[in-house]
PDB file of N, CA, C, O and CB in Angstrom:
ATOM      1  N   MET A   1     227.105 -40.534  37.704  1.00  0.00           N
ATOM      2  CA  MET A   1     227.029 -39.937  36.317  1.00  0.00           C
ATOM      3  C   MET A   1     225.995 -38.869  36.362  1.00  0.00           C
ATOM      4  O   MET A   1     224.927 -39.115  36.923  1.00  0.00           O
ATOM      5  CB  MET A   1     226.665 -41.013  35.192  1.00  0.00           C
ATOM      6  N   SER A   2     226.194 -37.803  35.869  1.00  0.00           N
ATOM      7  CA  SER A   2     225.234 -36.497  35.835  1.00  0.00           C
ATOM      8  C   SER A   2     223.963 -36.852  34.596  1.00  0.00           C
ATOM      9  O   SER A   2     224.260 -37.107  33.429  1.00  0.00           O
ATOM     10  CB  SER A   2     226.326 -34.897  35.320  1.00  0.00           C
ATOM     11  N   TYR A   3     222.853 -36.817  34.995  1.00  0.00           N
ATOM     12  CA  TYR A   3     221.603 -37.032  34.150  1.00  0.00           C
ATOM     13  C   TYR A   3     221.021 -35.791  34.258  1.00  0.00           C
ATOM     14  O   TYR A   3     221.428 -35.021  35.128  1.00  0.00           O
ATOM     15  CB  TYR A   3     220.611 -38.191  34.588  1.00  0.00           C
ATOM     16  N   ASN A   4     220.059 -35.451  33.449  1.00  0.00           N
ATOM     17  CA  ASN A   4     219.476 -34.368  33.140  1.00  0.00           C
ATOM     18  C   ASN A   4     218.019 -34.609  34.174  1.00  0.00           C
ATOM     19  O   ASN A   4     216.955 -35.117  33.820  1.00  0.00           O
ATOM     20  CB  ASN A   4     219.324 -34.237  31.402  1.00  0.00           C
ATOM     21  N   GLY A   5     218.370 -34.079  35.500  1.00  0.00           N
ATOM     22  CA  GLY A   5     217.128 -34.104  36.603  1.00  0.00           C
ATOM     23  C   GLY A   5     217.043 -35.561  37.244  1.00  0.00           C
ATOM     24  O   GLY A   5     216.112 -35.809  38.011  1.00  0.00           O
ATOM     25  N   TYR A   6     217.913 -36.440  36.971  1.00  0.00           N
ATOM     26  CA  TYR A   6     217.733 -37.863  37.475  1.00  0.00           C
ATOM     27  C   TYR A   6     218.910 -38.100  38.308  1.00  0.00           C
ATOM     28  O   TYR A   6     220.022 -37.800  37.872  1.00  0.00           O
ATOM     29  CB  TYR A   6     217.616 -38.977  36.309  1.00  0.00           C
ATOM     30  N   HIS A   7     218.754 -38.647  39.552  1.00  0.00           N
ATOM     31  CA  HIS A   7     220.043 -38.977  40.476  1.00  0.00           C
ATOM     32  C   HIS A   7     219.905 -40.502  40.574  1.00  0.00           C
ATOM     33  O   HIS A   7     218.905 -41.083  40.996  1.00  0.00           O
ATOM     34  CB  HIS A   7     220.046 -38.193  42.121  1.00  0.00           C
ATOM     35  N   ASP A   8     221.083 -41.107  40.113  1.00  0.00           N
ATOM     36  CA  ASP A   8     221.208 -42.693  40.262  1.00  0.00           C
ATOM     37  C   ASP A   8     221.939 -43.136  41.577  1.00  0.00           C
ATOM     38  O   ASP A   8     222.407 -44.265  41.729  1.00  0.00           O
ATOM     39  CB  ASP A   8     222.059 -43.323  38.993  1.00  0.00           C
ATOM     40  N   ASP A   9     221.988 -42.190  42.458  1.00  0.00           N
ATOM     41  CA  ASP A   9     222.694 -42.433  43.746  1.00  0.00           C
ATOM     42  C   ASP A   9     221.933 -43.153  44.852  1.00  0.00           C
ATOM     43  O   ASP A   9     222.347 -43.084  46.010  1.00  0.00           O
ATOM     44  CB  ASP A   9     223.123 -41.155  44.284  1.00  0.00           C
ATOM     45  N   VAL A  10     220.831 -43.845  44.542  1.00  0.00           N
ATOM     46  CA  VAL A  10     219.904 -44.412  45.526  1.00  0.00           C
ATOM     47  C   VAL A  10     220.664 -45.567  46.240  1.00  0.00           C
ATOM     48  O   VAL A  10     221.716 -45.977  45.748  1.00  0.00           O
ATOM     49  CB  VAL A  10     218.540 -44.932  44.823  1.00  0.00           C
ATOM     50  N   PRO A  11     220.174 -46.097  47.369  1.00  0.00           N
ATOM     51  CA  PRO A  11     220.545 -47.275  47.954  1.00  0.00           C
ATOM     52  C   PRO A  11     220.752 -48.336  47.034  1.00  0.00           C
ATOM     53  O   PRO A  11     220.275 -48.112  45.922  1.00  0.00           O
ATOM     54  CB  PRO A  11     219.652 -47.641  48.870  1.00  0.00           C
ATOM     55  N   TYR A  12     221.402 -49.572  47.197  1.00  0.00           N
ATOM     56  CA  TYR A  12     221.302 -50.621  46.276  1.00  0.00           C
ATOM     57  C   TYR A  12     220.098 -51.300  46.373  1.00  0.00           C
ATOM     58  O   TYR A  12     219.625 -51.764  45.336  1.00  0.00           O
ATOM     59  CB  TYR A  12     222.319 -51.501  46.396  1.00  0.00           C
ATOM     60  N   ARG A  13     219.490 -51.452  47.466  1.00  0.00           N
ATOM     61  CA  ARG A  13     218.235 -52.192  47.712  1.00  0.00           C
ATOM     62  C   ARG A  13     217.182 -51.529  47.110  1.00  0.00           C
ATOM     63  O   ARG A  13     216.384 -52.285  46.556  1.00  0.00           O
ATOM     64  CB  ARG A  13     217.927 -52.379  49.115  1.00  0.00           C
ATOM     65  N   SER A  14     216.913 -50.240  47.043  1.00  0.00           N
ATOM     66  CA  SER A  14     216.087 -49.581  46.423  1.00  0.00           C
ATOM     67  C   SER A  14     216.260 -49.565  44.701  1.00  0.00           C
ATOM     68  O   SER A  14     215.302 -49.489  43.933  1.00  0.00           O
ATOM     69  CB  SER A  14     216.178 -48.324  47.076  1.00  0.00           C
ATOM     70  N   TYR A  15     217.394 -49.636  44.369  1.00  0.00           N
ATOM     71  CA  TYR A  15     217.547 -49.676  43.073  1.00  0.00           C
ATOM     72  C   TYR A  15     217.033 -51.339  42.826  1.00  0.00           C
ATOM     73  O   TYR A  15     216.190 -51.521  41.948  1.00  0.00           O
ATOM     74  CB  TYR A  15     219.162 -49.209  42.631  1.00  0.00           C
ATOM     75  N   ILE A  16     217.415 -52.222  43.403  1.00  0.00           N
ATOM     76  CA  ILE A  16     216.882 -53.613  43.152  1.00  0.00           C
ATOM     77  C   ILE A  16     215.345 -53.553  43.046  1.00  0.00           C
ATOM     78  O   ILE A  16     214.764 -54.077  42.096  1.00  0.00           O
ATOM     79  CB  ILE A  16     217.316 -54.628  44.331  1.00  0.00           C
ATOM     80  N   ASN A  17     214.753 -52.964  43.946  1.00  0.00           N
ATOM     81  CA  ASN A  17     213.369 -52.869  44.245  1.00  0.00           C
ATOM     82  C   ASN A  17     212.648 -52.139  42.821  1.00  0.00           C
ATOM     83  O   ASN A  17     211.513 -52.382  42.410  1.00  0.00           O
ATOM     84  CB  ASN A  17     213.178 -51.935  45.735  1.00  0.00           C
ATOM     85  N   TRP A  18     213.494 -51.327  42.297  1.00  0.00           N
ATOM     86  CA  TRP A  18     213.092 -50.481  41.103  1.00  0.00           C
ATOM     87  C   TRP A  18     213.295 -51.363  39.999  1.00  0.00           C
ATOM     88  O   TRP A  18     212.643 -51.194  38.969  1.00  0.00           O
ATOM     89  CB  TRP A  18     213.911 -49.125  40.916  1.00  0.00           C
ATOM     90  N   VAL A  19     214.159 -52.320  40.107  1.00  0.00           N
ATOM     91  CA  VAL A  19     214.525 -53.250  38.876  1.00  0.00           C
ATOM     92  C   VAL A  19     213.067 -54.324  38.875  1.00  0.00           C
ATOM     93  O   VAL A  19     212.477 -54.574  37.825  1.00  0.00           O
ATOM     94  CB  VAL A  19     216.291 -54.243  39.198  1.00  0.00           C
ATOM     95  N   ALA A  20     212.713 -54.777  39.965  1.00  0.00           N
ATOM     96  CA  ALA A  20     211.526 -55.552  40.078  1.00  0.00           C
ATOM     97  C   ALA A  20     210.248 -54.849  39.647  1.00  0.00           C
ATOM     98  O   ALA A  20     209.338 -55.490  39.121  1.00  0.00           O
ATOM     99  CB  ALA A  20     211.395 -55.989  41.439  1.00  0.00           C
ATOM    100  N   ASP A  21     210.160 -53.434  39.880  1.00  0.00           N
ATOM    101  CA  ASP A  21     209.040 -52.822  39.478  1.00  0.00           C
ATOM    102  C   ASP A  21     208.914 -52.712  37.970  1.00  0.00           C
ATOM    103  O   ASP A  21     207.900 -52.926  37.306  1.00  0.00           O
ATOM    104  CB  ASP A  21     208.984 -51.578  40.092  1.00  0.00           C
ATOM    105  N   TRP A  22     210.030 -52.368  37.571  1.00  0.00           N
ATOM    106  CA  TRP A  22     210.072 -52.304  35.814  1.00  0.00           C
ATOM    107  C   TRP A  22     209.798 -53.934  35.281  1.00  0.00           C
ATOM    108  O   TRP A  22     208.871 -54.264  34.541  1.00  0.00           O
ATOM    109  CB  TRP A  22     211.932 -51.681  35.134  1.00  0.00           C
ATOM    110  N   ALA A  23     210.593 -54.634  35.713  1.00  0.00           N
ATOM    111  CA  ALA A  23     210.505 -56.315  35.407  1.00  0.00           C
ATOM    112  C   ALA A  23     208.927 -56.705  35.446  1.00  0.00           C
ATOM    113  O   ALA A  23     208.419 -57.393  34.561  1.00  0.00           O
ATOM    114  CB  ALA A  23     211.415 -57.341  36.738  1.00  0.00           C
ATOM    115  N   ARG A  24     208.278 -56.251  36.440  1.00  0.00           N
ATOM    116  CA  ARG A  24     206.791 -56.536  36.540  1.00  0.00           C
ATOM    117  C   ARG A  24     205.954 -55.835  35.517  1.00  0.00           C
ATOM    118  O   ARG A  24     204.939 -56.361  35.061  1.00  0.00           O
ATOM    119  CB  ARG A  24     206.271 -56.142  37.896  1.00  0.00           C
ATOM    120  N   GLU A  25     206.401 -54.567  35.128  1.00  0.00           N
ATOM    121  CA  GLU A  25     205.597 -53.926  34.180  1.00  0.00           C
ATOM    122  C   GLU A  25     206.085 -54.530  32.757  1.00  0.00           C
ATOM    123  O   GLU A  25     205.286 -54.605  31.823  1.00  0.00           O
ATOM    124  CB  GLU A  25     205.742 -52.298  34.310  1.00  0.00           C
ATOM    125  N   LEU A  26     207.327 -54.926  32.639  1.00  0.00           N
ATOM    126  CA  LEU A  26     207.953 -55.592  31.391  1.00  0.00           C
ATOM    127  C   LEU A  26     207.109 -56.772  31.092  1.00  0.00           C
ATOM    128  O   LEU A  26     206.657 -56.997  29.969  1.00  0.00           O
ATOM    129  CB  LEU A  26     209.507 -56.056  31.603  1.00  0.00           C
ATOM    130  N   LEU A  27     206.881 -57.624  32.283  1.00  0.00           N
ATOM    131  CA  LEU A  27     205.929 -58.980  32.108  1.00  0.00           C
ATOM    132  C   LEU A  27     204.785 -58.770  31.784  1.00  0.00           C
ATOM    133  O   LEU A  27     204.218 -59.577  31.047  1.00  0.00           O
ATOM    134  CB  LEU A  27     205.730 -59.801  33.205  1.00  0.00           C
ATOM    135  N   ARG A  28     204.094 -57.557  32.275  1.00  0.00           N
ATOM    136  CA  ARG A  28     202.705 -57.392  32.052  1.00  0.00           C
ATOM    137  C   ARG A  28     202.391 -57.047  30.562  1.00  0.00           C
ATOM    138  O   ARG A  28     201.433 -57.521  29.951  1.00  0.00           O
ATOM    139  CB  ARG A  28     202.185 -56.321  32.980  1.00  0.00           C
ATOM    140  N   VAL A  29     203.292 -56.175  30.046  1.00  0.00           N
ATOM    141  CA  VAL A  29     203.114 -55.823  28.453  1.00  0.00           C
ATOM    142  C   VAL A  29     203.657 -56.761  27.521  1.00  0.00           C
ATOM    143  O   VAL A  29     203.525 -56.466  26.333  1.00  0.00           O
ATOM    144  CB  VAL A  29     203.781 -54.514  28.066  1.00  0.00           C
ATOM    145  N   SER A  30     204.281 -57.903  27.826  1.00  0.00           N
ATOM    146  CA  SER A  30     205.017 -58.893  26.962  1.00  0.00           C
ATOM    147  C   SER A  30     203.785 -59.873  26.681  1.00  0.00           C
ATOM    148  O   SER A  30     202.745 -60.035  27.321  1.00  0.00           O
ATOM    149  CB  SER A  30     206.434 -59.666  27.755  1.00  0.00           C
ATOM    150  N   THR A  31     204.291 -60.519  25.415  1.00  0.00           N
ATOM    151  CA  THR A  31     203.375 -61.543  24.909  1.00  0.00           C
ATOM    152  C   THR A  31     203.650 -62.707  25.838  1.00  0.00           C
ATOM    153  O   THR A  31     204.669 -62.861  26.511  1.00  0.00           O
ATOM    154  CB  THR A  31     203.602 -61.910  23.334  1.00  0.00           C
ATOM    155  N   GLY A  32     202.396 -63.652  25.767  1.00  0.00           N
ATOM    156  CA  GLY A  32     202.833 -65.033  26.330  1.00  0.00           C
ATOM    157  C   GLY A  32     204.018 -65.859  25.948  1.00  0.00           C
ATOM    158  O   GLY A  32     204.166 -66.279  24.800  1.00  0.00           O
ATOM    159  N   GLY A  33     204.923 -66.106  26.991  1.00  0.00           N
ATOM    160  CA  GLY A  33     206.321 -66.825  26.313  1.00  0.00           C
ATOM    161  C   GLY A  33     207.315 -65.719  25.995  1.00  0.00           C
ATOM    162  O   GLY A  33     208.394 -66.065  25.516  1.00  0.00           O
ATOM    163  N   GLY A  34     207.042 -64.236  26.236  1.00  0.00           N
ATOM    164  CA  GLY A  34     208.062 -63.522  25.927  1.00  0.00           C
ATOM    165  C   GLY A  34     209.223 -63.452  26.674  1.00  0.00           C
ATOM    166  O   GLY A  34     209.138 -63.811  27.849  1.00  0.00           O
ATOM    167  N   ARG A  35     210.428 -63.020  26.199  1.00  0.00           N
ATOM    168  CA  ARG A  35     211.683 -62.966  26.948  1.00  0.00           C
ATOM    169  C   ARG A  35     212.258 -61.748  27.191  1.00  0.00           C
ATOM    170  O   ARG A  35     211.976 -60.835  26.415  1.00  0.00           O
ATOM    171  CB  ARG A  35     212.609 -63.666  26.370  1.00  0.00           C
ATOM    172  N   ALA A  36     213.020 -61.533  28.120  1.00  0.00           N
ATOM    173  CA  ALA A  36     213.700 -60.341  28.460  1.00  0.00           C
ATOM    174  C   ALA A  36     214.938 -60.475  28.342  1.00  0.00           C
ATOM    175  O   ALA A  36     215.367 -61.428  28.993  1.00  0.00           O
ATOM    176  CB  ALA A  36     213.472 -59.883  29.631  1.00  0.00           C
ATOM    177  N   CYS A  37     215.885 -59.767  27.633  1.00  0.00           N
ATOM    178  CA  CYS A  37     217.257 -59.908  27.504  1.00  0.00           C
ATOM    179  C   CYS A  37     217.801 -58.554  28.131  1.00  0.00           C
ATOM    180  O   CYS A  37     217.508 -57.395  27.835  1.00  0.00           O
ATOM    181  CB  CYS A  37     217.693 -60.179  25.964  1.00  0.00           C
ATOM    182  N   ILE A  38     218.760 -59.089  29.170  1.00  0.00           N
ATOM    183  CA  ILE A  38     219.167 -57.806  30.015  1.00  0.00           C
ATOM    184  C   ILE A  38     220.645 -57.900  30.085  1.00  0.00           C
ATOM    185  O   ILE A  38     221.162 -59.008  30.224  1.00  0.00           O
ATOM    186  CB  ILE A  38     218.502 -57.737  31.585  1.00  0.00           C
ATOM    187  N   ASN A  39     221.409 -56.765  29.994  1.00  0.00           N
ATOM    188  CA  ASN A  39     222.754 -56.752  29.633  1.00  0.00           C
ATOM    189  C   ASN A  39     223.152 -55.990  30.730  1.00  0.00           C
ATOM    190  O   ASN A  39     223.050 -54.764  30.690  1.00  0.00           O
ATOM    191  CB  ASN A  39     223.134 -56.214  28.241  1.00  0.00           C
ATOM    192  N   ILE A  40     223.655 -56.654  31.839  1.00  0.00           N
ATOM    193  CA  ILE A  40     224.291 -56.169  33.193  1.00  0.00           C
ATOM    194  C   ILE A  40     225.774 -56.915  33.345  1.00  0.00           C
ATOM    195  O   ILE A  40     226.189 -57.775  32.569  1.00  0.00           O
ATOM    196  CB  ILE A  40     223.219 -56.602  34.574  1.00  0.00           C
ATOM    197  N   PRO A  41     226.448 -56.429  34.455  1.00  0.00           N
ATOM    198  CA  PRO A  41     227.606 -57.005  34.844  1.00  0.00           C
ATOM    199  C   PRO A  41     227.395 -58.067  35.819  1.00  0.00           C
ATOM    200  O   PRO A  41     226.529 -57.979  36.689  1.00  0.00           O
ATOM    201  CB  PRO A  41     228.465 -56.052  35.327  1.00  0.00           C
ATOM    202  N   LEU A  42     228.262 -59.188  35.674  1.00  0.00           N
ATOM    203  CA  LEU A  42     227.827 -60.210  36.962  1.00  0.00           C
ATOM    204  C   LEU A  42     228.003 -59.625  38.303  1.00  0.00           C
ATOM    205  O   LEU A  42     227.212 -60.006  39.166  1.00  0.00           O
ATOM    206  CB  LEU A  42     228.722 -61.579  37.013  1.00  0.00           C
ATOM    207  N   ASP A  43     228.967 -58.705  38.646  1.00  0.00           N
ATOM    208  CA  ASP A  43     229.176 -58.022  39.858  1.00  0.00           C
ATOM    209  C   ASP A  43     229.492 -56.488  39.629  1.00  0.00           C
ATOM    210  O   ASP A  43     229.840 -55.986  38.561  1.00  0.00           O
ATOM    211  CB  ASP A  43     230.298 -58.714  40.609  1.00  0.00           C
ATOM    212  N   THR A  44     229.326 -55.917  40.694  1.00  0.00           N
ATOM    213  CA  THR A  44     229.829 -54.498  41.060  1.00  0.00           C
ATOM    214  C   THR A  44     230.599 -54.265  42.193  1.00  0.00           C
ATOM    215  O   THR A  44     230.581 -55.065  43.128  1.00  0.00           O
ATOM    216  CB  THR A  44     228.811 -53.650  41.224  1.00  0.00           C
ATOM    217  N   ASN A  45     231.373 -53.104  42.212  1.00  0.00           N
ATOM    218  CA  ASN A  45     231.955 -52.854  43.536  1.00  0.00           C
ATOM    219  C   ASN A  45     231.576 -51.304  44.100  1.00  0.00           C
ATOM    220  O   ASN A  45     232.010 -50.716  45.091  1.00  0.00           O
ATOM    221  CB  ASN A  45     233.604 -53.065  43.401  1.00  0.00           C
ATOM    222  N   LYS A  46     230.552 -50.856  43.037  1.00  0.00           N
ATOM    223  CA  LYS A  46     230.287 -49.601  43.626  1.00  0.00           C
ATOM    224  C   LYS A  46     229.426 -49.529  44.843  1.00  0.00           C
ATOM    225  O   LYS A  46     228.285 -49.960  44.680  1.00  0.00           O
ATOM    226  CB  LYS A  46     229.737 -48.820  42.686  1.00  0.00           C
ATOM    227  N   GLY A  47     229.710 -49.104  45.952  1.00  0.00           N
ATOM    228  CA  GLY A  47     229.134 -49.094  47.153  1.00  0.00           C
ATOM    229  C   GLY A  47     229.491 -50.446  47.698  1.00  0.00           C
ATOM    230  O   GLY A  47     228.857 -50.790  48.695  1.00  0.00           O
ATOM    231  N   GLY A  48     230.281 -51.172  47.281  1.00  0.00           N
ATOM    232  CA  GLY A  48     230.599 -52.483  48.149  1.00  0.00           C
ATOM    233  C   GLY A  48     230.314 -53.682  47.005  1.00  0.00           C
ATOM    234  O   GLY A  48     229.444 -53.623  46.136  1.00  0.00           O
ATOM    235  N   LYS A  49     231.114 -54.613  47.187  1.00  0.00           N
ATOM    236  CA  LYS A  49     230.828 -55.834  46.256  1.00  0.00           C
ATOM    237  C   LYS A  49     229.454 -56.280  46.319  1.00  0.00           C
ATOM    238  O   LYS A  49     228.914 -56.686  47.348  1.00  0.00           O
ATOM    239  CB  LYS A  49     231.694 -57.041  46.597  1.00  0.00           C
ATOM    240  N   ARG A  50     228.856 -56.185  45.079  1.00  0.00           N
ATOM    241  CA  ARG A  50     227.311 -56.850  44.853  1.00  0.00           C
ATOM    242  C   ARG A  50     227.249 -57.637  43.873  1.00  0.00           C
ATOM    243  O   ARG A  50     227.964 -57.326  42.921  1.00  0.00           O
ATOM    244  CB  ARG A  50     226.189 -55.928  44.571  1.00  0.00           C
ATOM    245  N   PRO A  51     226.522 -58.729  43.756  1.00  0.00           N
ATOM    246  CA  PRO A  51     226.090 -59.745  42.733  1.00  0.00           C
ATOM    247  C   PRO A  51     225.058 -59.187  42.012  1.00  0.00           C
ATOM    248  O   PRO A  51     223.921 -59.619  42.205  1.00  0.00           O
ATOM    249  CB  PRO A  51     225.644 -61.058  43.292  1.00  0.00           C
ATOM    250  N   VAL A  52     225.253 -58.286  41.200  1.00  0.00           N
ATOM    251  CA  VAL A  52     224.140 -57.458  40.489  1.00  0.00           C
ATOM    252  C   VAL A  52     223.459 -58.669  39.497  1.00  0.00           C
ATOM    253  O   VAL A  52     222.233 -58.781  39.497  1.00  0.00           O
ATOM    254  CB  VAL A  52     224.857 -55.971  39.506  1.00  0.00           C
ATOM    255  N   TYR A  53     224.178 -59.448  38.767  1.00  0.00           N
ATOM    256  CA  TYR A  53     223.490 -60.612  37.958  1.00  0.00           C
ATOM    257  C   TYR A  53     222.485 -61.380  38.715  1.00  0.00           C
ATOM    258  O   TYR A  53     221.326 -61.550  38.337  1.00  0.00           O
ATOM    259  CB  TYR A  53     224.520 -61.636  37.463  1.00  0.00           C
ATOM    260  N   ALA A  54     222.996 -61.834  39.807  1.00  0.00           N
ATOM    261  CA  ALA A  54     222.130 -62.772  40.829  1.00  0.00           C
ATOM    262  C   ALA A  54     220.937 -62.102  41.377  1.00  0.00           C
ATOM    263  O   ALA A  54     219.814 -62.597  41.460  1.00  0.00           O
ATOM    264  CB  ALA A  54     222.982 -63.232  42.103  1.00  0.00           C
ATOM    265  N   ASP A  55     221.332 -60.823  41.773  1.00  0.00           N
ATOM    266  CA  ASP A  55     220.046 -59.817  42.122  1.00  0.00           C
ATOM    267  C   ASP A  55     219.014 -59.504  41.114  1.00  0.00           C
ATOM    268  O   ASP A  55     217.832 -59.418  41.450  1.00  0.00           O
ATOM    269  CB  ASP A  55     220.529 -58.449  42.493  1.00  0.00           C
ATOM    270  N   TYR A  56     219.384 -59.338  39.948  1.00  0.00           N
ATOM    271  CA  TYR A  56     218.616 -59.139  38.847  1.00  0.00           C
ATOM    272  C   TYR A  56     217.661 -60.393  38.565  1.00  0.00           C
ATOM    273  O   TYR A  56     216.435 -60.346  38.466  1.00  0.00           O
ATOM    274  CB  TYR A  56     219.534 -58.835  37.702  1.00  0.00           C
ATOM    275  N   VAL A  57     218.528 -61.594  38.450  1.00  0.00           N
ATOM    276  CA  VAL A  57     217.748 -62.719  38.342  1.00  0.00           C
ATOM    277  C   VAL A  57     216.636 -62.983  39.226  1.00  0.00           C
ATOM    278  O   VAL A  57     215.528 -63.351  38.837  1.00  0.00           O
ATOM    279  CB  VAL A  57     218.502 -63.688  38.411  1.00  0.00           C
ATOM    280  N   GLN A  58     217.000 -62.764  40.549  1.00  0.00           N
ATOM    281  CA  GLN A  58     215.949 -62.921  41.710  1.00  0.00           C
ATOM    282  C   GLN A  58     214.927 -61.904  41.676  1.00  0.00           C
ATOM    283  O   GLN A  58     213.807 -62.169  42.114  1.00  0.00           O
ATOM    284  CB  GLN A  58     216.591 -62.848  43.105  1.00  0.00           C
ATOM    285  N   ALA A  59     215.187 -60.797  41.214  1.00  0.00           N
ATOM    286  CA  ALA A  59     213.992 -59.536  40.927  1.00  0.00           C
ATOM    287  C   ALA A  59     213.062 -60.291  40.133  1.00  0.00           C
ATOM    288  O   ALA A  59     211.938 -60.646  40.486  1.00  0.00           O
ATOM    289  CB  ALA A  59     214.526 -58.015  39.983  1.00  0.00           C
ATOM    290  N   PHE A  60     213.726 -60.545  38.832  1.00  0.00           N
ATOM    291  CA  PHE A  60     212.829 -61.066  37.571  1.00  0.00           C
ATOM    292  C   PHE A  60     212.095 -62.343  38.080  1.00  0.00           C
ATOM    293  O   PHE A  60     210.914 -62.517  37.778  1.00  0.00           O
ATOM    294  CB  PHE A  60     213.809 -61.478  36.135  1.00  0.00           C
ATOM    295  N   LEU A  61     212.745 -63.199  38.815  1.00  0.00           N
ATOM    296  CA  LEU A  61     211.828 -64.368  39.106  1.00  0.00           C
ATOM    297  C   LEU A  61     210.655 -64.109  40.284  1.00  0.00           C
ATOM    298  O   LEU A  61     209.599 -64.731  40.396  1.00  0.00           O
ATOM    299  CB  LEU A  61     212.788 -65.603  39.572  1.00  0.00           C
ATOM    300  N   SER A  62     211.095 -63.127  41.039  1.00  0.00           N
ATOM    301  CA  SER A  62     210.116 -62.951  42.174  1.00  0.00           C
ATOM    302  C   SER A  62     208.775 -62.118  41.584  1.00  0.00           C
ATOM    303  O   SER A  62     207.802 -61.971  42.323  1.00  0.00           O
ATOM    304  CB  SER A  62     210.897 -62.078  43.477  1.00  0.00           C
ATOM    305  N   VAL A  63     208.777 -61.651  40.387  1.00  0.00           N
ATOM    306  CA  VAL A  63     207.730 -61.001  39.684  1.00  0.00           C
ATOM    307  C   VAL A  63     207.026 -62.044  38.772  1.00  0.00           C
ATOM    308  O   VAL A  63     205.951 -61.683  38.291  1.00  0.00           O
ATOM    309  CB  VAL A  63     208.289 -59.801  38.874  1.00  0.00           C
ATOM    310  N   GLY A  64     207.444 -63.185  38.492  1.00  0.00           N
ATOM    311  CA  GLY A  64     206.829 -63.916  37.577  1.00  0.00           C
ATOM    312  C   GLY A  64     207.624 -64.613  36.267  1.00  0.00           C
ATOM    313  O   GLY A  64     207.191 -65.524  35.562  1.00  0.00           O
ATOM    314  N   TRP A  65     208.778 -63.989  36.161  1.00  0.00           N
ATOM    315  CA  TRP A  65     209.444 -64.406  34.813  1.00  0.00           C
ATOM    316  C   TRP A  65     209.982 -65.608  35.167  1.00  0.00           C
ATOM    317  O   TRP A  65     210.259 -65.839  36.344  1.00  0.00           O
ATOM    318  CB  TRP A  65     210.562 -63.432  34.191  1.00  0.00           C
ATOM    319  N   CYS A  66     210.217 -66.631  34.045  1.00  0.00           N
ATOM    320  CA  CYS A  66     210.710 -67.824  34.157  1.00  0.00           C
ATOM    321  C   CYS A  66     212.326 -67.832  33.715  1.00  0.00           C
ATOM    322  O   CYS A  66     212.618 -66.995  32.861  1.00  0.00           O
ATOM    323  CB  CYS A  66     209.809 -68.729  33.338  1.00  0.00           C
ATOM    324  N   TYR A  67     213.033 -68.393  34.037  1.00  0.00           N
ATOM    325  CA  TYR A  67     214.443 -68.360  33.765  1.00  0.00           C
ATOM    326  C   TYR A  67     214.714 -69.020  32.609  1.00  0.00           C
ATOM    327  O   TYR A  67     214.166 -70.119  32.527  1.00  0.00           O
ATOM    328  CB  TYR A  67     215.225 -68.892  34.783  1.00  0.00           C
ATOM    329  N   HIS A  68     215.434 -68.666  31.630  1.00  0.00           N
ATOM    330  CA  HIS A  68     215.652 -69.614  30.534  1.00  0.00           C
ATOM    331  C   HIS A  68     217.276 -69.750  30.221  1.00  0.00           C
ATOM    332  O   HIS A  68     217.596 -70.866  29.811  1.00  0.00           O
ATOM    333  CB  HIS A  68     214.813 -69.082  29.203  1.00  0.00           C
ATOM    334  N   THR A  69     218.210 -68.909  30.334  1.00  0.00           N
ATOM    335  CA  THR A  69     219.458 -69.195  30.141  1.00  0.00           C
ATOM    336  C   THR A  69     220.356 -67.938  30.294  1.00  0.00           C
ATOM    337  O   THR A  69     219.947 -66.789  30.126  1.00  0.00           O
ATOM    338  CB  THR A  69     219.565 -69.824  28.884  1.00  0.00           C
ATOM    339  N   THR A  70     221.610 -68.276  30.627  1.00  0.00           N
ATOM    340  CA  THR A  70     222.658 -66.956  30.704  1.00  0.00           C
ATOM    341  C   THR A  70     223.641 -67.132  29.757  1.00  0.00           C
ATOM    342  O   THR A  70     224.185 -68.225  29.604  1.00  0.00           O
ATOM    343  CB  THR A  70     223.442 -66.732  32.124  1.00  0.00           C
ATOM    344  N   ILE A  71     223.961 -66.013  29.010  1.00  0.00           N
ATOM    345  CA  ILE A  71     225.076 -65.765  28.120  1.00  0.00           C
ATOM    346  C   ILE A  71     225.970 -64.943  28.588  1.00  0.00           C
ATOM    347  O   ILE A  71     225.687 -63.765  28.804  1.00  0.00           O
ATOM    348  CB  ILE A  71     224.732 -65.299  26.956  1.00  0.00           C
ATOM    349  N   VAL A  72     227.118 -65.423  28.801  1.00  0.00           N
ATOM    350  CA  VAL A  72     228.291 -64.785  29.402  1.00  0.00           C
ATOM    351  C   VAL A  72     229.408 -64.408  28.153  1.00  0.00           C
ATOM    352  O   VAL A  72     230.477 -63.861  28.424  1.00  0.00           O
ATOM    353  CB  VAL A  72     228.952 -65.871  30.577  1.00  0.00           C
TER     354      VAL A  72
END
């Protein structure tokens, strides 16, 4: 997708590392017991089949978020 000056064609691992970066910052600015609601697909086939949902959950857990539930 064409963005104004931003390119989103980064390698998948770089993308997930970026997700962890902003998840860490989101946790920092959240109140105690705060929650993040993320709307993402379960899987993607862009650049090969990837479990986007599972990778997001892992990224959030790795920076300190607690898992609560999944809504499908």
